[in-house]
TORPAGU-270036 format. One record per atom (N, C-alpha, C, O): x, y, z negated; atom name; residue in one letter. Coordinates in pm, 1 decimal, decimal comma. Example, Ala and Ser with C-alpha at 12.3 -4.5 7.8 and 13.67 -1.06 7.14 Angstrom:
BEGIN
        x        y        z atom rest
   1319,0   -569,0   -780,0    N    A
   1230,0   -450,0   -780,0   CA    A
   1320,0   -330,0   -780,0    C    A
   1423,6   -331,9   -846,5    O    A
   1285,0   -225,0   -708,0    N    S
   1367,0   -106,0   -714,0   CA    S
   1290,0      3,0   -787,0    C    S
   1340,9    113,8   -803,9    O    S
end
This chain:
BEGIN
        x        y        z atom rest
     74,3   -115,2      0,5    N    M
    -17,8     -5,3     -3,3   CA    M
     84,4    135,2      1,4    C    M
    150,0    167,3    -97,7    O    M
     87,9    203,7    114,0    N    K
    166,4    313,1    110,3   CA    K
     75,5    417,5     35,4    C    K
    -45,9    413,6     15,2    O    K
    196,4    539,3    -10,3    N    T
    138,8    624,1    -71,2   CA    T
     63,2    754,0    -15,0    C    T
    121,6    802,1     82,1    O    T
      0,6    790,5    -35,8    N    S
    -74,4    892,9     42,8   CA    S
      4,9   1035,2     54,5    C    S
     18,4   1099,3    -49,7    O    S
     51,7   1081,4    161,4    N    S
    122,6   1207,2    159,3   CA    S
     53,9   1287,8     93,6    C    S
    142,7   1348,8     34,0    O    S
    -65,9   1343,9     52,9    N    S
    -98,4   1460,3     12,7   CA    S
    -71,6   1427,8   -172,3    C    S
    -67,6   1511,4   -262,6    O    S
    -58,2   1293,7   -180,0    N    R
    -26,5   1291,0   -329,2   CA    R
    105,9   1357,9   -360,4    C    R
    134,3   1412,7   -466,9    O    R
    173,0   1347,8   -267,5    N    L
    326,6   1380,3   -286,0   CA    L
    373,5   1521,9   -253,4    C    L
    434,0   1543,2   -148,3    O    L
    346,6   1621,7   -343,3    N    R
    346,5   1745,6   -352,9   CA    R
    495,2   1829,1   -406,3    C    R
    537,1   1941,4   -378,1    O    R
    537,5   1747,7   -472,6    N    H
    651,9   1816,0   -535,6   CA    H
    737,3   1791,9   -471,9    C    H
    750,2   1676,8   -430,3    O    H
    824,3   1886,7   -441,2    N    R
    979,9   1891,9   -360,0   CA    R
   1089,8   1887,0   -501,9    C    R
   1109,3   1966,1   -594,2    O    R
   1148,1   1751,1   -465,4    N    L
   1259,6   1728,1   -595,9   CA    L
   1395,3   1688,6   -482,8    C    L
   1403,0   1641,5   -369,3    O    L
   1489,1   1736,4   -584,0    N    T
   1626,5   1668,8   -531,5   CA    T
   1692,0   1596,2   -595,3    C    T
   1690,6   1611,9   -717,3    O    T
   1756,4   1512,3   -549,0    N    L
   1816,2   1398,6   -577,6   CA    L
   1945,7   1429,2   -618,6    C    L
   1994,7   1526,8   -561,8    O    L
   2010,4   1376,3   -696,3    N    Q
   2172,1   1391,2   -747,5   CA    Q
   2205,8   1307,5   -804,0    C    Q
   2147,0   1245,0   -892,3    O    Q
   2366,2   1285,5   -735,7    N    E
   2458,9   1210,4   -823,3   CA    E
   2554,4   1236,8   -882,6    C    E
   2614,9   1332,1   -833,6    O    E
   2614,0   1179,5  -1000,9    N    E
   2705,6   1242,6  -1061,9   CA    E
   2805,5   1250,9  -1036,8    C    E
   2836,7   1132,1  -1044,3    O    E
   2919,3   1316,3  -1001,1    N    V
   3095,4   1322,8   -918,7   CA    V
   3185,6   1336,5  -1061,5    C    V
   3146,6   1411,9  -1150,6    O    V
   3303,7   1260,6  -1074,5    N    Q
   3380,3   1301,6  -1170,4   CA    Q
   3507,4   1375,2  -1051,3    C    Q
   3515,4   1340,7   -933,4    O    Q
   3589,0   1471,1  -1112,0    N    T
   3649,6   1575,0  -1069,1   CA    T
   3772,3   1597,5  -1167,8    C    T
   3764,2   1669,8  -1267,1    O    T
   3874,8   1535,5  -1134,1    N    P
   4002,7   1551,7  -1213,0   CA    P
   4035,5   1710,3  -1260,6    C    P
   4028,8   1816,7  -1199,0    O    P
   4073,8   1677,2  -1397,5    N    D
   4055,0   1844,3  -1444,8   CA    D
   4241,1   1854,3  -1439,7    C    D
   4265,4   1961,9  -1494,3    O    D
   4326,6   1812,5  -1413,2    N    G
   4435,6   1845,3  -1377,5   CA    G
   4516,7   1794,6  -1531,2    C    G
   4639,6   1794,8  -1537,1    O    G
   4437,8   1756,0  -1640,6    N    A
   4557,3   1702,0  -1754,4   CA    A
   4530,4   1545,5  -1800,9    C    A
   4541,8   1500,4  -1914,8    O    A
   4492,3   1477,0  -1683,0    N    G
   4490,8   1320,1  -1669,7   CA    G
   4336,2   1297,0  -1717,5    C    G
   4296,8   1180,5  -1724,4    O    G
   4241,7   1410,5  -1752,9    N    G
   4082,8   1359,9  -1759,9   CA    G
   3992,9   1392,7  -1641,2    C    G
   4043,9   1409,6  -1530,4    O    G
   3871,0   1401,6  -1658,2    N    S
   3779,2   1416,1  -1544,8   CA    S
   3682,9   1494,4  -1581,6    C    S
   3647,0   1451,2  -1691,2    O    S
   3611,7   1596,8  -1550,2    N    N
   3498,5   1687,9  -1536,1   CA    N
   3375,7   1621,3  -1464,6    C    N
   3385,9   1583,7  -1347,8    O    N
   3253,1   1606,2  -1539,9    N    K
   3140,3   1543,5  -1487,3   CA    K
   3032,3   1707,5  -1460,1    C    K
   2988,8   1804,5  -1522,0    O    K
   3034,6   1642,2  -1315,9    N    S
   2920,0   1731,3  -1257,9   CA    S
   2827,4   1663,6  -1122,9    C    S
   2869,5   1569,1  -1056,2    O    S
   2685,7   1736,9  -1096,9    N    W
   2603,8   1666,5  -1032,4   CA    W
   2640,8   1734,3   -868,7    C    W
   2688,6   1841,6   -831,8    O    W
   2598,7   1629,2   -807,6    N    T
   2581,7   1703,2   -626,8   CA    T
   2463,7   1658,0   -573,0    C    T
   2410,5   1547,2   -579,6    O    T
   2430,7   1759,5   -518,8    N    D
   2281,8   1703,7   -434,5   CA    D
   2320,3   1592,5   -322,2    C    D
   2416,1   1595,2   -244,9    O    D
   2202,2   1478,1   -337,0    N    V
   2209,8   1393,9   -207,9   CA    V
   2086,9   1416,2   -104,4    C    V
   2099,4   1379,9     12,6    O    V
   1977,1   1472,2   -147,5    N    S
   1890,4   1482,1    -65,3   CA    S
   1766,4   1526,8   -123,9    C    S
   1746,7   1519,8   -245,2    O    S
   1666,7   1581,0    -27,1    N    N
   1569,2   1637,0   -116,2   CA    N
   1436,1   1553,5   -104,7    C    N
   1462,7   1470,8    -17,5    O    N
   1300,4   1530,4   -149,0    N    L
   1242,5   1417,4   -148,1   CA    L
   1127,2   1489,6   -201,3    C    L
   1130,5   1585,4   -278,5    O    L
    983,8   1409,3   -130,6    N    W
    873,7   1454,4   -178,7   CA    W
    834,5   1369,4   -231,6    C    W
    870,9   1256,1   -200,0    O    W
    736,9   1393,0   -341,7    N    A
    759,1   1327,5   -487,1   CA    A
    616,4   1358,1   -530,4    C    A
    557,7   1450,0   -473,3    O    A
    530,4   1260,3   -666,1    N    E
    420,7   1291,2   -710,3   CA    E
    495,0   1238,6   -869,9    C    E
    558,6   1136,4   -895,4    O    E
    453,9   1360,9   -962,9    N    I
    530,2   1358,3  -1111,7   CA    I
    420,3   1348,8  -1206,5    C    I
    333,1   1434,3  -1221,9    O    I
    433,4   1211,6  -1284,1    N    I
    290,0   1205,6  -1355,9   CA    I
    335,4   1192,0  -1511,3    C    I
    410,4   1106,0  -1557,7    O    I
    270,8   1299,0  -1580,3    N    P
    318,4   1255,4  -1762,7   CA    P
    285,2   1127,8  -1775,8    C    P
    179,3   1089,0  -1726,6    O    P
    374,2   1035,3  -1848,1    N    I
    301,5    930,1  -1930,7   CA    I
    275,2    972,6  -2023,2    C    I
    337,0   1062,0  -2081,1    O    I
    132,9    894,1  -2075,0    N    G
     12,6    926,8  -2176,3   CA    G
    -37,1   1036,4  -2181,3    C    G
    -74,1   1092,0  -2284,8    O    G
    -45,8   1094,4  -2034,1    N    S
   -145,0   1206,9  -2021,9   CA    S
   -257,7   1207,1  -2074,5    C    S
   -329,6   1111,3  -2045,9    O    S
   -314,0   1315,4  -2170,8    N    T
   -412,9   1354,0  -2236,3   CA    T
   -525,6   1474,1  -2133,0    C    T
   -642,8   1505,2  -2154,0    O    T
   -449,3   1509,5  -2042,9    N    G
   -526,3   1599,9  -1975,6   CA    G
   -485,7   1762,2  -2028,0    C    G
   -452,0   1786,4  -2143,9    O    G
   -495,2   1858,8  -1927,4    N    A
   -459,2   1977,3  -1949,1   CA    A
   -300,6   1995,1  -1958,9    C    A
   -264,5   2077,4  -2043,0    O    A
   -211,4   1937,8  -1894,1    N    G
    -88,3   1910,7  -1913,9   CA    G
    -14,1   1846,7  -2027,5    C    G
    106,1   1821,9  -2017,4    O    G
    -84,6   1819,1  -2136,9    N    Q
    -49,7   1775,5  -2255,3   CA    Q
     -0,1   1624,2  -2250,0    C    Q
    -44,0   1543,8  -2167,7    O    Q
     74,9   1600,4  -2325,3    N    T
    134,2   1418,6  -2309,4   CA    T
    110,5   1381,5  -2461,8    C    T
    107,3   1457,7  -2558,4    O    T
     93,7   1235,0  -2457,0    N    K
     74,7   1171,9  -2571,8   CA    K
    211,3   1107,7  -2650,5    C    K
    299,6   1059,4  -2579,6    O    K
    222,2   1107,9  -2752,1    N    N
    369,4   1012,2  -2824,8   CA    N
    476,2   1102,7  -2772,3    C    N
    584,5   1046,3  -2787,6    O    N
    487,6   1200,4  -2725,9    N    A
    612,3   1279,5  -2658,6   CA    A
    714,7   1263,2  -2732,1    C    A
    668,5   1289,5  -2843,1    O    A
    857,0   1229,6  -2751,9    N    G
    952,9   1198,7  -2783,4   CA    G
   1007,6   1089,1  -2901,9    C    G
   1110,6   1076,3  -2968,0    O    G
    874,1   1015,9  -2889,1    N    K
    892,9    892,4  -2971,5   CA    K
    961,3    791,0  -2922,4    C    K
    946,5    795,2  -2800,2    O    K
   1055,9    665,6  -2964,5    N    K
   1136,8    576,4  -2907,0   CA    K
   1054,5    452,4  -2917,2    C    K
    948,8    437,1  -2978,5    O    K
   1119,9    369,1  -2848,1    N    S
   1003,4    237,1  -2821,6   CA    S
   1151,2    160,2  -2796,9    C    S
   1260,1    193,1  -2749,9    O    S
   1090,0     34,6  -2857,7    N    P
   1187,7    -84,1  -2859,2   CA    P
   1191,9   -163,6  -2723,0    C    P
   1091,1   -176,4  -2653,5    O    P
   1317,9   -217,6  -2688,5    N    F
   1355,3   -275,2  -2569,6   CA    F
   1459,5   -340,5  -2593,0    C    F
   1576,2   -301,3  -2594,9    O    F
   1386,9   -512,7  -2623,8    N    G
   1468,6   -594,7  -2627,3   CA    G
   1510,0   -583,6  -2773,0    C    G
   1426,6   -586,0  -2863,6    O    G
   1694,6   -566,5  -2802,2    N    D
   1714,7   -577,4  -2923,1   CA    D
   1770,2   -417,9  -2942,0    C    D
   1838,9   -385,8  -3038,9    O    D
   1729,6   -321,0  -2833,4    N    Q
   1770,9   -182,3  -2879,0   CA    Q
   1679,0    -97,8  -2847,7    C    Q
   1603,2   -122,0  -2753,8    O    Q
   1670,8     -0,6  -2910,1    N    I
   1562,3    159,9  -2901,6   CA    I
   1636,2    226,1  -2808,5    C    I
   1756,2    253,7  -2810,7    O    I
   1539,3    252,6  -2713,0    N    Q
   1593,2    323,0  -2595,9   CA    Q
   1454,6    457,5  -2590,7    C    Q
   1337,8    458,8  -2629,4    O    Q
   1513,4    523,4  -2545,5    N    G
   1416,2    685,1  -2546,1   CA    G
   1347,6    661,8  -2471,7    C    G
   1368,4    591,5  -2372,9    O    G
   1211,3    736,5  -2513,8    N    E
   1099,1    721,7  -2420,8   CA    E
   1113,5    760,3  -2292,4    C    E
   1200,7    843,7  -2267,8    O    E
   1048,7    719,0  -2208,3    N    I
   1032,7    722,5  -2074,3   CA    I
    926,4    818,8  -2062,6    C    I
    824,8    772,5  -2114,3    O    I
    906,9    944,9  -2011,0    N    T
    821,3   1071,4  -2023,5   CA    T
    766,2   1103,2  -1913,8    C    T
    698,1   1205,6  -1908,6    O    T
    786,1   1010,4  -1786,4    N    H
    706,2   1031,9  -1664,9   CA    H
    730,3    922,3  -1562,8    C    H
    826,2    845,2  -1559,0    O    H
    628,0    928,7  -1481,8    N    R
    668,5    797,7  -1372,4   CA    R
    653,6    929,6  -1250,3    C    R
    574,9   1024,0  -1257,2    O    R
    752,6    902,6  -1142,4    N    I
    771,1    952,5  -1032,5   CA    I
    743,7    872,5   -931,9    C    I
    798,3    762,2   -934,7    O    I
    655,9    903,8   -820,6    N    L
    626,0    787,4   -713,0   CA    L
    675,3    886,3   -568,9    C    L
    636,7    999,1   -538,2    O    L
    753,8    814,4   -513,0    N    L
    809,9    857,2   -393,1   CA    L
    826,9    751,4   -289,3    C    L
    838,1    631,8   -316,3    O    L
    828,2    806,1   -159,1    N    R
    857,8    670,2    -52,1   CA    R
    976,1    618,1    -95,1    C    R
   1045,1    679,9   -176,2    O    R
   1015,2    489,6    -41,7    N    Y
   1073,5    390,5    -48,2   CA    Y
   1231,0    461,9     11,0    C    Y
   1238,6    516,0    121,3    O    Y
   1335,5    451,0    -73,5    N    N
   1467,9    489,6     -8,3   CA    N
   1565,9    446,3   -104,6    C    N
   1580,8    491,6   -218,1    O    N
   1645,7    334,4    -36,7    N    D
   1728,1    261,3    -91,5   CA    D
   1848,7    324,5   -136,6    C    D
   1930,1    244,2   -182,1    O    D
   1888,1    458,5   -137,5    N    A
   2005,5    523,6   -187,7   CA    A
   1967,7    538,1   -335,3    C    A
   2064,7    549,2   -410,3    O    A
   1831,0    540,5   -399,8    N    V
   1811,6    583,6   -517,0   CA    V
   1846,0    475,9   -612,0    C    V
   1803,1    360,5   -611,6    O    V
   1930,1    531,2   -693,7    N    T
   1968,4    401,2   -858,2   CA    T
   1949,0    489,6   -973,4    C    T
   1934,3    611,4   -983,2    O    T
   1953,5    385,4  -1064,8    N    S
   1922,8    466,0  -1202,8   CA    S
   2059,8    502,1  -1248,5    C    S
   2071,9    512,3  -1370,6    O    S
   2158,6    522,0  -1180,4    N    A
   2276,3    603,9  -1203,2   CA    A
   2266,5    784,2  -1148,5    C    A
   2353,3    871,5  -1145,4    O    A
   2115,4    785,5  -1109,5    N    M
   2106,9    910,5  -1055,2   CA    M
   2019,1    990,3  -1135,3    C    M
   1957,3    936,0  -1226,8    O    M
   2000,0   1169,2  -1101,5    N    R
   1874,0   1208,6  -1141,6   CA    R
   1815,7   1277,5  -1038,5    C    R
   1846,4   1265,3   -919,9    O    R
   1705,6   1372,4  -1097,3    N    L
   1597,3   1452,2  -1027,4   CA    L
   1563,9   1580,2  -1072,6    C    L
   1533,0   1590,9  -1191,2    O    L
   1564,1   1690,3   -993,2    N    V
   1570,2   1801,7  -1044,6   CA    V
   1445,0   1887,6   -950,6    C    V
   1437,2   1898,0   -828,2    O    V
   1364,4   1936,2  -1044,8    N    Y
   1242,3   2004,5   -972,7   CA    Y
   1207,6   2137,6  -1069,3    C    Y
   1161,5   2141,7  -1183,4    O    Y
   1248,4   2244,9   -977,2    N    D
   1257,3   2387,1  -1040,2   CA    D
   1395,1   2403,0  -1136,6    C    D
   1512,2   2404,5  -1098,7    O    D
   1341,6   2414,3  -1274,6    N    S
   1474,4   2411,1  -1391,1   CA    S
   1448,4   2260,4  -1444,8    C    S
   1540,5   2221,3  -1516,5    O    S
   1342,4   2166,2  -1425,8    N    R
   1341,9   2056,7  -1501,5   CA    R
   1439,9   1939,3  -1425,3    C    R
   1441,2   1925,2  -1303,0    O    R
   1514,1   1865,2  -1511,0    N    I
   1582,6   1762,7  -1480,5   CA    I
   1542,8   1625,2  -1539,9    C    I
   1523,3   1599,7  -1658,7    O    I
   1535,2   1549,2  -1442,9    N    F
   1445,4   1399,6  -1469,8   CA    F
   1538,3   1277,2  -1449,8    C    F
   1559,7   1220,9  -1342,4    O    F
   1592,2   1243,8  -1575,8    N    N
   1703,2   1122,9  -1555,3   CA    N
   1644,9   1012,7  -1530,1    C    N
   1552,8    971,8  -1600,7    O    N
   1688,8    949,7  -1428,4    N    I
   1613,3    824,1  -1375,9   CA    I
   1635,5    697,7  -1487,2    C    I
   1732,9    725,7  -1557,2    O    I
   1586,3    590,7  -1518,5    N    R
   1627,3    509,7  -1599,0   CA    R
   1598,1    386,4  -1567,7    C    R
   1659,1    295,1  -1623,3    O    R
   1496,8    359,6  -1470,2    N    Y
   1445,3    215,4  -1374,9   CA    Y
   1390,5    296,0  -1293,6    C    Y
   1327,8    400,8  -1308,8    O    Y
   1440,3    197,8  -1150,1    N    V
   1358,8    214,7  -1030,2   CA    V
   1287,3     68,3  -1003,4    C    V
   1345,8    -35,7  -1033,6    O    V
   1203,6     68,9   -965,7    N    V
   1079,0    -26,0   -917,9   CA    V
   1035,5     -8,0   -804,8    C    V
    980,3    101,3   -792,1    O    V
   1037,8    -91,5   -686,4    N    N
   1022,5   -110,3   -557,2   CA    N
    915,1   -184,4   -583,2    C    N
    915,1   -298,2   -630,1    O    N
    776,8    -86,3   -536,8    N    I
    635,6   -162,7   -597,0   CA    I
    614,1   -243,9   -477,6    C    I
    613,5   -203,4   -361,3    O    I
    593,0   -388,0   -528,3    N    N
    539,6   -501,0   -509,4   CA    N
    666,0   -571,0   -393,3    C    N
    643,0   -657,8   -309,1    O    N
    782,6   -512,5   -416,6    N    E
    868,4   -553,2   -322,2   CA    E
    891,4   -546,6   -182,5    C    E
    967,4   -621,6   -121,3    O    E
    805,3   -429,9   -120,3    N    M
    741,3   -387,7     -1,0   CA    M
    851,7   -320,4     80,8    C    M
    852,1   -333,9    203,1    O    M
    938,4   -253,9     22,8    N    N
   1010,1   -132,1     77,6   CA    N
    920,6     -0,3    124,3    C    N
    958,8     77,8    211,4    O    N
    812,4     10,0     62,1    N    E
    717,6    126,4    127,1   CA    E
    727,1    234,4     12,7    C    E
    723,4    355,8     32,7    O    E
    742,8    158,4   -139,0    N    N
    733,0    297,2   -247,1   CA    N
    803,8    242,4   -336,5    C    N
    832,6    123,3   -347,6    O    N
    846,1    370,1   -431,8    N    L
    880,3    349,8   -528,5   CA    L
    843,3    435,6   -650,5    C    L
    803,7    551,9   -643,4    O    L
    862,1    359,6   -771,5    N    T
    812,8    415,7   -879,4   CA    T
    918,8    415,5   -977,2    C    T
    963,3    307,5  -1016,1    O    T
    976,9    555,5  -1033,6    N    L
   1077,2    561,0  -1092,5   CA    L
   1053,4    581,4  -1216,7    C    L
    987,0    684,2  -1230,5    O    L
   1077,1    530,9  -1312,3    N    L
   1065,1    572,4  -1447,3   CA    L
   1153,5    625,2  -1524,8    C    L
   1256,3    565,5  -1556,6    O    L
   1109,8    799,9  -1583,0    N    V
   1241,1    881,4  -1605,3   CA    V
   1201,2    928,2  -1756,4    C    V
   1099,8    909,3  -1823,6    O    V
   1295,5    981,4  -1776,0    N    Q
   1315,6   1092,7  -1894,2   CA    Q
   1361,9   1252,0  -1880,0    C    Q
   1472,3   1291,5  -1842,6    O    Q
   1279,1   1310,6  -1909,1    N    E
   1310,0   1450,8  -1910,7   CA    E
   1398,3   1501,2  -1974,0    C    E
   1444,2   1414,0  -2047,9    O    E
   1456,1   1606,7  -1989,4    N    G
   1535,9   1703,2  -2021,7   CA    G
   1644,7   1643,7  -2109,1    C    G
   1671,5   1696,5  -2217,0    O    G
   1716,0   1522,1  -2061,0    N    V
   1781,7   1437,3  -2201,2   CA    V
   1932,9   1429,6  -2122,2    C    V
   1933,5   1377,1  -2010,9    O    V
   2059,9   1480,9  -2178,1    N    A
   2156,0   1439,2  -2121,8   CA    A
   2195,2   1291,9  -2104,8    C    A
   2168,6   1197,7  -2179,5    O    A
   2263,0   1292,9  -1991,9    N    T
   2279,5   1138,6  -1978,1   CA    T
   2452,3   1174,8  -1989,7    C    T
   2534,9   1083,6  -1985,0    O    T
end
């Protein structure tokens, strides 16, 4: 099932991390733009009027405690998208935690992301 283009109304920038040598034997982390994507941003636990339920809580995952997934982002399939990347929308940053190829059909992706948290 393909995602309707009318749902993909947010223009996001996909970025990947780049390590550049600092001249002292270390490196500096920065982000570089990879591409621009049309997507739909959906808050997790939406209660209407732009509010989210349970924001900022942690949830168990196996034996670890993982930060809460704050949003789902839906987009057309793109095999370049990985969980090591992030998305930028206006001044908002979404760190990609999980990439789901819906029904393994290579048509759509669901990204489970965490907003505004440094990685």
